[in-house]
SENUVEX-200064 format. One record per residue: residue number from 0; residue in one letter; x negated, y negated, z negated of N, C-alpha, C in turn. Coordinates in nm, 2 decimals, always signed. Atoms other than C-alpha are relative to their C-alpha. Layout:
REM residues N
+-----+------+--------+--------+--------+--------+--------+--------+--------+--------+--------+
|  nr | rest |     nX |     nY |     nZ |    caX |    caY |    caZ |     cX |     cY |     cZ |
+-----+------+--------+--------+--------+--------+--------+--------+--------+--------+--------+
| NUM |    a |      X |      Y |      Z |      X |      Y |      Z |      X |      Y |      Z |
...
+-----+------+--------+--------+--------+--------+--------+--------+--------+--------+--------+
REM end
This chain:
REM residues 170
+-----+------+--------+--------+--------+--------+--------+--------+--------+--------+--------+
|  nr | rest |     nX |     nY |     nZ |    caX |    caY |    caZ |     cX |     cY |     cZ |
+-----+------+--------+--------+--------+--------+--------+--------+--------+--------+--------+
|   0 |    m |  +0.12 |  +0.02 |  +0.10 |  +1.65 |  +0.48 |  +0.95 |  -0.02 |  +0.11 |  -0.06 |
|   1 |    t |  -0.04 |  -0.12 |  +0.11 |  +1.52 |  +0.78 |  +0.78 |  -0.14 |  -0.05 |  -0.11 |
|   2 |    i |  +0.07 |  +0.03 |  +0.06 |  +1.36 |  +0.75 |  +0.44 |  -0.11 |  +0.13 |  -0.02 |
|   3 |    k |  +0.15 |  -0.09 |  -0.02 |  +1.01 |  +0.96 |  +0.45 |  -0.01 |  +0.05 |  -0.18 |
|   4 |    p |  +0.07 |  -0.11 |  +0.11 |  +0.88 |  +1.22 |  +0.14 |  -0.12 |  -0.10 |  -0.04 |
|   5 |    l |  +0.16 |  +0.07 |  +0.05 |  +0.58 |  +0.99 |  -0.05 |  -0.10 |  +0.13 |  -0.05 |
|   6 |    i |  +0.12 |  -0.02 |  +0.01 |  +0.30 |  +1.13 |  -0.08 |  -0.08 |  -0.01 |  -0.13 |
|   7 |    i |  +0.03 |  -0.01 |  +0.14 |  +0.18 |  +1.23 |  -0.46 |  -0.13 |  +0.03 |  -0.02 |
|   8 |    l |  +0.07 |  -0.05 |  +0.08 |  -0.12 |  +1.22 |  -0.66 |  -0.03 |  +0.14 |  -0.03 |
|   9 |    p |  +0.10 |  +0.02 |  -0.12 |  -0.32 |  +1.44 |  -0.60 |  -0.03 |  +0.05 |  +0.12 |
|  10 |    d |  +0.03 |  -0.01 |  -0.13 |  -0.28 |  +1.48 |  -0.27 |  -0.10 |  -0.03 |  +0.07 |
|  11 |    p |  +0.14 |  +0.08 |  -0.03 |  -0.61 |  +1.47 |  -0.09 |  +0.04 |  -0.11 |  +0.17 |
|  12 |    l |  -0.06 |  +0.11 |  -0.08 |  -0.40 |  +1.30 |  +0.20 |  -0.04 |  -0.15 |  -0.02 |
|  13 |    l |  -0.01 |  +0.14 |  +0.07 |  -0.45 |  +0.97 |  -0.01 |  -0.13 |  -0.02 |  +0.03 |
|  14 |    r |  +0.16 |  +0.06 |  +0.01 |  -0.82 |  +0.97 |  +0.00 |  +0.01 |  +0.02 |  +0.16 |
|  15 |    q |  +0.00 |  +0.02 |  -0.17 |  -0.79 |  +0.99 |  +0.43 |  -0.01 |  -0.13 |  +0.01 |
|  16 |    v |  +0.01 |  +0.16 |  -0.09 |  -0.93 |  +0.66 |  +0.59 |  +0.10 |  +0.03 |  +0.10 |
|  17 |    s |  -0.08 |  +0.02 |  -0.10 |  -0.65 |  +0.58 |  +0.85 |  -0.05 |  -0.06 |  +0.09 |
|  18 |    s |  +0.04 |  +0.01 |  -0.11 |  -0.68 |  +0.54 |  +1.19 |  +0.12 |  -0.14 |  +0.05 |
|  19 |    p |  -0.09 |  +0.09 |  -0.02 |  -0.58 |  +0.22 |  +1.39 |  +0.11 |  +0.00 |  +0.07 |
|  20 |    v |  -0.13 |  -0.04 |  -0.06 |  -0.27 |  +0.16 |  +1.55 |  +0.01 |  -0.05 |  +0.12 |
|  21 |    e |  +0.05 |  +0.00 |  -0.13 |  -0.34 |  +0.18 |  +1.92 |  +0.08 |  -0.12 |  +0.05 |
|  22 |    r |  -0.06 |  +0.12 |  -0.08 |  -0.05 |  -0.02 |  +2.06 |  +0.15 |  +0.01 |  -0.09 |
|  23 |    v |  -0.17 |  -0.01 |  +0.03 |  +0.31 |  -0.16 |  +1.98 |  +0.04 |  +0.02 |  +0.07 |
|  24 |    d |  -0.12 |  -0.09 |  -0.17 |  +0.58 |  +0.07 |  +2.14 |  +0.12 |  +0.00 |  -0.14 |
|  25 |    e |  -0.13 |  -0.05 |  +0.10 |  +0.91 |  +0.13 |  +1.98 |  +0.01 |  +0.14 |  -0.13 |
|  26 |    t |  +0.03 |  -0.15 |  +0.07 |  +0.77 |  +0.45 |  +1.79 |  -0.03 |  -0.06 |  -0.13 |
|  27 |    i |  +0.04 |  +0.07 |  +0.12 |  +0.58 |  +0.21 |  +1.58 |  +0.11 |  -0.11 |  -0.07 |
|  28 |    r |  -0.13 |  +0.08 |  +0.06 |  +0.87 |  -0.02 |  +1.54 |  +0.09 |  +0.09 |  -0.10 |
|  29 |    r |  -0.09 |  -0.06 |  +0.05 |  +1.10 |  +0.27 |  +1.43 |  -0.06 |  +0.08 |  -0.12 |
|  30 |    f |  +0.10 |  -0.04 |  +0.14 |  +0.79 |  +0.38 |  +1.20 |  +0.02 |  -0.08 |  -0.08 |
|  31 |    a |  -0.03 |  +0.14 |  +0.12 |  +0.83 |  +0.03 |  +1.03 |  +0.11 |  +0.01 |  -0.08 |
|  32 |    d |  -0.13 |  +0.02 |  +0.09 |  +1.16 |  +0.04 |  +0.94 |  +0.04 |  +0.14 |  -0.06 |
|  33 |    d |  +0.02 |  -0.10 |  +0.11 |  +1.13 |  +0.41 |  +0.83 |  -0.06 |  -0.04 |  -0.15 |
|  34 |    m |  +0.05 |  +0.02 |  +0.13 |  +0.90 |  +0.28 |  +0.59 |  +0.04 |  -0.10 |  -0.10 |
|  35 |    l |  -0.12 |  +0.15 |  +0.08 |  +1.11 |  -0.03 |  +0.50 |  +0.09 |  +0.08 |  -0.09 |
|  36 |    e |  -0.16 |  -0.10 |  +0.03 |  +1.39 |  +0.22 |  +0.42 |  -0.07 |  +0.07 |  -0.14 |
|  37 |    t |  +0.09 |  -0.08 |  +0.12 |  +1.11 |  +0.44 |  +0.20 |  -0.03 |  -0.09 |  -0.07 |
|  38 |    m |  -0.02 |  +0.08 |  +0.11 |  +1.02 |  +0.16 |  +0.01 |  +0.08 |  -0.07 |  -0.08 |
|  39 |    y |  -0.06 |  +0.02 |  +0.07 |  +1.28 |  +0.02 |  -0.04 |  +0.12 |  +0.07 |  -0.12 |
|  40 |    d |  -0.03 |  -0.10 |  +0.08 |  +1.45 |  +0.32 |  -0.16 |  -0.08 |  +0.06 |  -0.14 |
|  41 |    a |  +0.10 |  -0.09 |  +0.12 |  +1.16 |  +0.44 |  -0.41 |  +0.04 |  -0.06 |  -0.16 |
|  42 |    p |  +0.04 |  +0.14 |  -0.11 |  +1.17 |  +0.12 |  -0.48 |  -0.11 |  -0.04 |  -0.02 |
|  43 |    g |  +0.15 |  +0.09 |  +0.01 |  +0.84 |  -0.08 |  -0.44 |  +0.00 |  -0.15 |  +0.07 |
|  44 |    i |  +0.04 |  +0.12 |  -0.11 |  +0.70 |  -0.36 |  -0.27 |  -0.08 |  +0.01 |  +0.06 |
|  45 |    g |  +0.07 |  -0.01 |  -0.10 |  +0.48 |  -0.24 |  -0.07 |  -0.04 |  +0.16 |  +0.03 |
|  46 |    l |  +0.00 |  -0.15 |  -0.01 |  +0.39 |  +0.09 |  +0.11 |  -0.08 |  +0.02 |  +0.11 |
|  47 |    a |  +0.09 |  +0.00 |  -0.12 |  +0.12 |  +0.21 |  +0.34 |  -0.02 |  +0.09 |  +0.08 |
|  48 |    a |  -0.07 |  -0.12 |  -0.06 |  +0.17 |  +0.46 |  +0.61 |  -0.04 |  +0.12 |  -0.05 |
|  49 |    i |  +0.04 |  -0.12 |  +0.09 |  -0.06 |  +0.70 |  +0.42 |  +0.10 |  +0.07 |  -0.10 |
|  50 |    q |  -0.07 |  -0.03 |  +0.12 |  +0.16 |  +0.75 |  +0.16 |  +0.15 |  +0.05 |  +0.06 |
|  51 |    v |  -0.11 |  -0.06 |  -0.04 |  +0.44 |  +0.89 |  +0.36 |  -0.06 |  +0.14 |  +0.11 |
|  52 |    g |  +0.05 |  -0.12 |  -0.02 |  +0.20 |  +1.13 |  +0.50 |  -0.07 |  -0.04 |  +0.17 |
|  53 |    e |  +0.06 |  +0.07 |  -0.10 |  +0.10 |  +0.89 |  +0.84 |  -0.14 |  -0.06 |  -0.03 |
|  54 |    p |  +0.16 |  +0.04 |  +0.01 |  -0.30 |  +0.83 |  +0.86 |  -0.02 |  -0.09 |  +0.07 |
|  55 |    l |  -0.02 |  +0.14 |  -0.04 |  -0.21 |  +0.50 |  +1.02 |  +0.00 |  -0.13 |  -0.05 |
|  56 |    r |  +0.04 |  +0.15 |  +0.06 |  -0.35 |  +0.13 |  +0.97 |  +0.12 |  -0.07 |  -0.02 |
|  57 |    m |  -0.12 |  +0.08 |  +0.00 |  -0.01 |  +0.00 |  +0.88 |  +0.05 |  -0.01 |  -0.13 |
|  58 |    l |  -0.05 |  +0.01 |  +0.11 |  +0.15 |  -0.16 |  +0.55 |  +0.14 |  -0.07 |  +0.02 |
|  59 |    v |  -0.10 |  +0.08 |  +0.02 |  +0.45 |  -0.30 |  +0.46 |  +0.07 |  -0.04 |  -0.15 |
|  60 |    i |  -0.02 |  +0.04 |  +0.16 |  +0.53 |  -0.54 |  +0.18 |  +0.15 |  -0.06 |  +0.03 |
|  61 |    d |  -0.14 |  +0.12 |  +0.03 |  +0.85 |  -0.72 |  +0.06 |  +0.02 |  -0.05 |  -0.16 |
|  62 |    l |  +0.01 |  +0.04 |  +0.15 |  +0.85 |  -0.96 |  -0.25 |  +0.08 |  -0.06 |  +0.00 |
|  63 |    s |  -0.14 |  +0.07 |  +0.00 |  +1.18 |  -1.06 |  -0.22 |  +0.06 |  +0.06 |  -0.21 |
|  64 |    k |  -0.05 |  -0.03 |  +0.12 |  +1.34 |  -1.07 |  -0.58 |  +0.16 |  +0.09 |  +0.04 |
|  65 |    e |  -0.09 |  -0.09 |  -0.01 |  +1.64 |  -0.81 |  -0.58 |  +0.16 |  -0.11 |  +0.03 |
|  66 |    e |  -0.09 |  +0.10 |  -0.05 |  +1.90 |  -1.11 |  -0.58 |  -0.01 |  -0.11 |  +0.12 |
|  67 |    e |  +0.02 |  +0.09 |  -0.12 |  +1.73 |  -1.27 |  -0.29 |  +0.02 |  +0.09 |  +0.14 |
|  68 |    p |  +0.04 |  -0.08 |  -0.14 |  +1.74 |  -1.19 |  +0.07 |  -0.09 |  +0.09 |  +0.02 |
|  69 |    k |  +0.15 |  -0.10 |  -0.03 |  +1.47 |  -0.90 |  +0.21 |  -0.05 |  -0.10 |  +0.08 |
|  70 |    a |  +0.06 |  +0.10 |  -0.07 |  +1.22 |  -1.07 |  +0.33 |  -0.16 |  +0.13 |  +0.03 |
|  71 |    p |  +0.12 |  -0.06 |  -0.06 |  +1.00 |  -0.80 |  +0.50 |  -0.10 |  -0.02 |  +0.05 |
|  72 |    q |  +0.08 |  +0.06 |  -0.07 |  +0.65 |  -0.84 |  +0.63 |  -0.08 |  +0.15 |  +0.02 |
|  73 |    i |  +0.08 |  -0.09 |  -0.02 |  +0.46 |  -0.57 |  +0.84 |  -0.12 |  -0.03 |  +0.06 |
|  74 |    f |  +0.12 |  +0.01 |  -0.06 |  +0.10 |  -0.54 |  +0.92 |  -0.07 |  +0.09 |  +0.05 |
|  75 |    l |  +0.05 |  -0.08 |  -0.06 |  -0.07 |  -0.35 |  +1.19 |  -0.17 |  -0.05 |  -0.03 |
|  76 |    n |  +0.19 |  +0.04 |  -0.02 |  -0.48 |  -0.28 |  +1.15 |  -0.01 |  -0.13 |  -0.11 |
|  77 |    p |  +0.07 |  +0.11 |  +0.11 |  -0.51 |  -0.51 |  +0.86 |  -0.12 |  +0.01 |  -0.04 |
|  78 |    e |  +0.10 |  +0.01 |  +0.03 |  -0.80 |  -0.65 |  +0.79 |  -0.07 |  -0.11 |  -0.10 |
|  79 |    i |  +0.02 |  +0.10 |  +0.10 |  -0.95 |  -0.87 |  +0.48 |  -0.10 |  -0.07 |  +0.07 |
|  80 |    v |  +0.10 |  +0.08 |  -0.02 |  -1.13 |  -1.14 |  +0.63 |  -0.14 |  -0.07 |  -0.08 |
|  81 |    a |  +0.05 |  +0.08 |  +0.08 |  -1.22 |  -1.36 |  +0.34 |  +0.06 |  +0.01 |  -0.14 |
|  82 |    t |  -0.09 |  -0.02 |  +0.14 |  -1.18 |  -1.33 |  -0.05 |  -0.07 |  -0.15 |  -0.07 |
|  83 |    s |  +0.12 |  +0.09 |  +0.09 |  -1.23 |  -1.59 |  -0.30 |  -0.04 |  +0.05 |  -0.14 |
|  84 |    d |  +0.11 |  -0.05 |  +0.09 |  -1.48 |  -1.60 |  -0.58 |  +0.06 |  -0.01 |  -0.09 |
|  85 |    s |  -0.09 |  +0.01 |  +0.12 |  -1.20 |  -1.66 |  -0.83 |  +0.09 |  +0.14 |  +0.00 |
|  86 |    l |  -0.07 |  -0.17 |  +0.00 |  -1.06 |  -1.33 |  -0.95 |  +0.19 |  -0.01 |  -0.11 |
|  87 |    s |  -0.11 |  +0.04 |  +0.13 |  -0.67 |  -1.26 |  -1.14 |  +0.01 |  +0.17 |  +0.02 |
|  88 |    v |  -0.07 |  -0.16 |  +0.05 |  -0.54 |  -0.96 |  -1.31 |  +0.16 |  +0.01 |  -0.02 |
|  89 |    y |  -0.15 |  -0.06 |  +0.02 |  -0.21 |  -0.78 |  -1.25 |  -0.02 |  +0.11 |  -0.04 |
|  90 |    e |  -0.02 |  -0.16 |  +0.04 |  -0.08 |  -0.48 |  -1.38 |  +0.05 |  +0.07 |  +0.13 |
|  91 |    e |  -0.01 |  -0.05 |  -0.08 |  -0.06 |  -0.25 |  -1.09 |  +0.11 |  +0.12 |  -0.02 |
|  92 |    g |  -0.04 |  -0.16 |  -0.01 |  +0.16 |  +0.06 |  -1.01 |  +0.02 |  +0.05 |  +0.15 |
|  93 |    c |  +0.05 |  -0.07 |  -0.11 |  +0.16 |  +0.28 |  -0.74 |  +0.12 |  +0.09 |  +0.04 |
|  94 |    l |  -0.09 |  -0.08 |  -0.02 |  +0.46 |  +0.46 |  -0.57 |  -0.08 |  +0.14 |  +0.02 |
|  95 |    s |  +0.06 |  -0.11 |  -0.02 |  +0.20 |  +0.76 |  -0.48 |  -0.04 |  +0.06 |  -0.16 |
|  96 |    i |  +0.05 |  -0.02 |  +0.16 |  +0.10 |  +0.75 |  -0.90 |  +0.15 |  -0.02 |  -0.09 |
|  97 |    p |  -0.14 |  +0.02 |  +0.10 |  +0.45 |  +0.75 |  -1.02 |  -0.01 |  -0.04 |  -0.16 |
|  98 |    d |  -0.01 |  +0.03 |  +0.12 |  +0.51 |  +0.58 |  -1.35 |  -0.12 |  +0.00 |  -0.07 |
|  99 |    y |  +0.10 |  +0.04 |  +0.06 |  +0.18 |  +0.47 |  -1.44 |  -0.09 |  -0.15 |  +0.07 |
| 100 |    y |  +0.10 |  +0.15 |  -0.04 |  +0.01 |  +0.11 |  -1.46 |  -0.09 |  +0.00 |  -0.06 |
| 101 |    a |  +0.14 |  +0.05 |  +0.05 |  -0.28 |  -0.04 |  -1.51 |  -0.04 |  -0.14 |  +0.02 |
| 102 |    e |  +0.03 |  +0.16 |  -0.04 |  -0.45 |  -0.41 |  -1.52 |  -0.11 |  +0.05 |  +0.11 |
| 103 |    v |  +0.09 |  -0.01 |  -0.07 |  -0.64 |  -0.45 |  -1.24 |  -0.05 |  -0.15 |  +0.06 |
| 104 |    e |  +0.07 |  +0.13 |  -0.06 |  -0.87 |  -0.73 |  -1.11 |  -0.05 |  +0.00 |  +0.14 |
| 105 |    r |  +0.01 |  -0.01 |  -0.13 |  -0.90 |  -0.81 |  -0.81 |  -0.05 |  -0.18 |  +0.06 |
| 106 |    p |  +0.00 |  +0.17 |  -0.03 |  -0.98 |  -1.19 |  -0.61 |  +0.13 |  -0.03 |  +0.01 |
| 107 |    a |  -0.10 |  +0.07 |  +0.02 |  -0.73 |  -1.43 |  -0.64 |  +0.08 |  -0.02 |  +0.13 |
| 108 |    s |  -0.08 |  -0.03 |  -0.16 |  -0.66 |  -1.47 |  -0.26 |  -0.09 |  +0.08 |  +0.06 |
| 109 |    v |  +0.03 |  -0.07 |  -0.08 |  -0.74 |  -1.35 |  +0.02 |  +0.07 |  -0.04 |  +0.14 |
| 110 |    t |  -0.03 |  +0.06 |  -0.19 |  -0.74 |  -1.42 |  +0.44 |  +0.01 |  +0.15 |  +0.04 |
| 111 |    v |  -0.01 |  -0.10 |  -0.10 |  -0.61 |  -1.14 |  +0.65 |  +0.08 |  +0.01 |  +0.11 |
| 112 |    r |  +0.00 |  +0.01 |  -0.16 |  -0.61 |  -1.08 |  +0.99 |  +0.08 |  +0.15 |  +0.07 |
| 113 |    h |  -0.07 |  -0.11 |  -0.02 |  -0.35 |  -0.83 |  +1.15 |  +0.06 |  +0.00 |  +0.14 |
| 114 |    l |  -0.06 |  -0.01 |  -0.17 |  -0.16 |  -0.71 |  +1.48 |  +0.17 |  +0.00 |  -0.07 |
| 115 |    g |  -0.12 |  -0.04 |  +0.03 |  +0.20 |  -0.78 |  +1.42 |  +0.12 |  +0.09 |  +0.11 |
| 116 |    l |  -0.08 |  -0.10 |  -0.05 |  +0.49 |  -0.63 |  +1.56 |  +0.04 |  -0.05 |  +0.17 |
| 117 |    d |  -0.06 |  +0.11 |  -0.16 |  +0.54 |  -0.90 |  +1.85 |  -0.14 |  +0.08 |  +0.09 |
| 118 |    g |  +0.09 |  -0.05 |  -0.12 |  +0.19 |  -0.72 |  +1.98 |  -0.12 |  -0.12 |  +0.01 |
| 119 |    a |  +0.13 |  +0.11 |  +0.03 |  -0.03 |  -1.07 |  +1.88 |  -0.06 |  -0.01 |  -0.15 |
| 120 |    m |  +0.09 |  -0.01 |  +0.14 |  -0.31 |  -1.10 |  +1.62 |  +0.03 |  -0.11 |  -0.06 |
| 121 |    h |  -0.10 |  +0.13 |  +0.06 |  -0.16 |  -1.31 |  +1.33 |  -0.16 |  -0.01 |  -0.14 |
| 122 |    e |  +0.07 |  +0.00 |  +0.10 |  -0.39 |  -1.45 |  +1.04 |  +0.08 |  -0.07 |  -0.12 |
| 123 |    l |  -0.05 |  +0.07 |  +0.13 |  -0.28 |  -1.52 |  +0.68 |  -0.03 |  -0.02 |  -0.13 |
| 124 |    e |  +0.04 |  +0.05 |  +0.10 |  -0.33 |  -1.68 |  +0.36 |  +0.07 |  +0.07 |  -0.09 |
| 125 |    a |  -0.10 |  -0.04 |  +0.10 |  -0.22 |  -1.50 |  +0.05 |  -0.06 |  -0.06 |  -0.12 |
| 126 |    e |  +0.02 |  +0.01 |  +0.17 |  -0.25 |  -1.57 |  -0.32 |  +0.10 |  +0.05 |  -0.06 |
| 127 |    g |  -0.10 |  -0.05 |  +0.15 |  -0.10 |  -1.45 |  -0.65 |  +0.05 |  +0.16 |  +0.07 |
| 128 |    l |  -0.02 |  -0.14 |  +0.00 |  +0.08 |  -1.14 |  -0.61 |  +0.01 |  +0.05 |  +0.16 |
| 129 |    l |  +0.06 |  -0.02 |  -0.12 |  +0.07 |  -1.13 |  -0.22 |  -0.13 |  +0.05 |  +0.00 |
| 130 |    a |  +0.15 |  -0.01 |  -0.04 |  -0.28 |  -1.14 |  -0.21 |  -0.06 |  +0.16 |  -0.09 |
| 131 |    t |  +0.03 |  -0.18 |  +0.04 |  -0.28 |  -0.82 |  -0.46 |  +0.04 |  +0.07 |  +0.05 |
| 132 |    c |  -0.05 |  -0.05 |  -0.08 |  -0.03 |  -0.64 |  -0.29 |  -0.08 |  +0.07 |  +0.14 |
| 133 |    l |  +0.05 |  -0.01 |  -0.16 |  -0.21 |  -0.67 |  +0.05 |  -0.16 |  +0.04 |  -0.02 |
| 134 |    q |  +0.09 |  -0.07 |  +0.06 |  -0.51 |  -0.56 |  -0.14 |  -0.01 |  +0.11 |  -0.04 |
| 135 |    h |  -0.06 |  -0.19 |  +0.01 |  -0.36 |  -0.24 |  -0.28 |  +0.03 |  +0.05 |  +0.15 |
| 136 |    e |  -0.03 |  -0.08 |  -0.17 |  -0.23 |  -0.11 |  +0.06 |  -0.10 |  +0.00 |  +0.07 |
| 137 |    i |  +0.11 |  -0.03 |  -0.04 |  -0.52 |  -0.19 |  +0.22 |  -0.07 |  +0.09 |  -0.04 |
| 138 |    d |  +0.09 |  -0.10 |  +0.06 |  -0.73 |  +0.01 |  +0.00 |  +0.08 |  +0.16 |  +0.05 |
| 139 |    h |  -0.05 |  -0.13 |  -0.07 |  -0.47 |  +0.27 |  +0.09 |  -0.08 |  +0.06 |  +0.11 |
| 140 |    l |  +0.05 |  -0.08 |  -0.07 |  -0.57 |  +0.28 |  +0.39 |  -0.18 |  +0.03 |  +0.08 |
| 141 |    n |  +0.16 |  -0.09 |  +0.06 |  -0.94 |  +0.36 |  +0.30 |  -0.02 |  +0.05 |  -0.06 |
| 142 |    g |  +0.02 |  -0.15 |  +0.11 |  -0.88 |  +0.64 |  +0.11 |  -0.01 |  -0.07 |  -0.17 |
| 143 |    v |  +0.03 |  +0.05 |  +0.15 |  -0.88 |  +0.39 |  -0.23 |  +0.14 |  +0.00 |  -0.04 |
| 144 |    l |  -0.10 |  -0.01 |  +0.06 |  -0.64 |  +0.38 |  -0.49 |  -0.05 |  -0.06 |  -0.11 |
| 145 |    f |  +0.04 |  +0.13 |  +0.09 |  -0.57 |  +0.15 |  -0.77 |  -0.03 |  +0.06 |  -0.11 |
| 146 |    i |  +0.10 |  -0.06 |  +0.07 |  -0.72 |  +0.39 |  -0.99 |  -0.13 |  +0.00 |  -0.03 |
| 147 |    d |  +0.13 |  +0.00 |  -0.03 |  -1.03 |  +0.35 |  -0.85 |  -0.06 |  -0.15 |  -0.02 |
| 148 |    h |  +0.07 |  +0.12 |  +0.03 |  -1.05 |  +0.02 |  -0.99 |  +0.01 |  -0.03 |  -0.22 |
| 149 |    i |  +0.01 |  -0.05 |  +0.13 |  -1.03 |  +0.14 |  -1.36 |  -0.10 |  +0.09 |  -0.08 |
| 150 |    s |  +0.13 |  -0.07 |  +0.07 |  -1.26 |  +0.28 |  -1.60 |  +0.01 |  +0.19 |  +0.01 |
| 151 |    k |  -0.02 |  -0.14 |  -0.02 |  -1.35 |  +0.65 |  -1.51 |  +0.05 |  +0.11 |  -0.09 |
| 152 |    l |  -0.06 |  -0.08 |  +0.15 |  -1.21 |  +0.76 |  -1.88 |  +0.12 |  +0.00 |  +0.05 |
| 153 |    k |  -0.17 |  -0.01 |  -0.01 |  -0.86 |  +0.65 |  -1.78 |  +0.00 |  +0.04 |  +0.12 |
| 154 |    r |  -0.02 |  -0.05 |  -0.11 |  -0.89 |  +0.74 |  -1.41 |  +0.00 |  +0.17 |  +0.00 |
| 155 |    d |  +0.04 |  -0.18 |  +0.01 |  -0.99 |  +1.11 |  -1.47 |  +0.12 |  +0.04 |  -0.08 |
| 156 |    m |  -0.08 |  -0.04 |  +0.15 |  -0.72 |  +1.11 |  -1.76 |  +0.13 |  +0.00 |  +0.12 |
| 157 |    v |  -0.10 |  +0.03 |  -0.09 |  -0.45 |  +1.02 |  -1.48 |  -0.03 |  +0.08 |  +0.08 |
| 158 |    v |  +0.03 |  -0.06 |  -0.07 |  -0.60 |  +1.24 |  -1.24 |  +0.05 |  +0.17 |  -0.04 |
| 159 |    k |  -0.06 |  -0.09 |  +0.13 |  -0.58 |  +1.51 |  -1.49 |  +0.15 |  +0.07 |  -0.01 |
| 160 |    k |  -0.14 |  -0.03 |  +0.04 |  -0.21 |  +1.48 |  -1.58 |  +0.11 |  +0.00 |  +0.16 |
| 161 |    f |  -0.03 |  -0.01 |  -0.17 |  -0.13 |  +1.44 |  -1.18 |  +0.01 |  +0.12 |  +0.03 |
| 162 |    t |  +0.05 |  -0.10 |  -0.05 |  -0.31 |  +1.75 |  -1.09 |  +0.12 |  +0.12 |  -0.07 |
| 163 |    k |  -0.06 |  -0.08 |  +0.09 |  -0.14 |  +1.93 |  -1.37 |  +0.16 |  +0.05 |  +0.03 |
| 164 |    a |  -0.13 |  +0.01 |  -0.07 |  +0.21 |  +1.83 |  -1.30 |  +0.01 |  +0.08 |  +0.17 |
| 165 |    a |  -0.05 |  -0.02 |  -0.16 |  +0.18 |  +1.93 |  -0.90 |  -0.04 |  +0.13 |  -0.04 |
| 166 |    r |  +0.03 |  -0.15 |  +0.05 |  +0.03 |  +2.29 |  -1.07 |  +0.18 |  +0.06 |  -0.04 |
| 167 |    r |  -0.15 |  -0.04 |  +0.09 |  +0.36 |  +2.30 |  -1.23 |  +0.09 |  +0.06 |  +0.11 |
| 168 |    s |  -0.09 |  -0.02 |  -0.09 |  +0.58 |  +2.24 |  -0.95 |  -0.01 |  +0.09 |  +0.11 |
| 169 |    a |  +0.03 |  -0.10 |  -0.09 |  +0.40 |  +2.46 |  -0.72 |  +0.06 |  +0.11 |  +0.00 |
+-----+------+--------+--------+--------+--------+--------+--------+--------+--------+--------+
REM end
């Protein structure tokens, strides 16, 4: 397994819409392992393929606590097919926007249809943190960042800060 470098804001790749996974094969399974390894190393609870430079509709999530056994979940071509009317607010962060957190309001529960590594279609009803994480990562697949859900003023400040940092390190 390989730890991949993370794509950081303001890299325009983060705004790219990802392409569907065409078939589940050994290459995709290895890439899923690499994504999990990268996410655990960061450390994070979710990672979209675009965040490691691959514009594929693929994401990994693991909400297990440190003292619990790992519980990785892999989603290929995930799509939200239903959302609740009720909303919830979570403080979100992102591996591609390090050390920045903001409260984001999203549907409290979602139903997600996706392809599994077994090649079969699955449907999952999620609520709470899993629902938030799935929406956050699926947003990535559509070129949307969690900062797009906060005020324009705050978003502009974050983008400006990361743009300056990128210029300094270039």
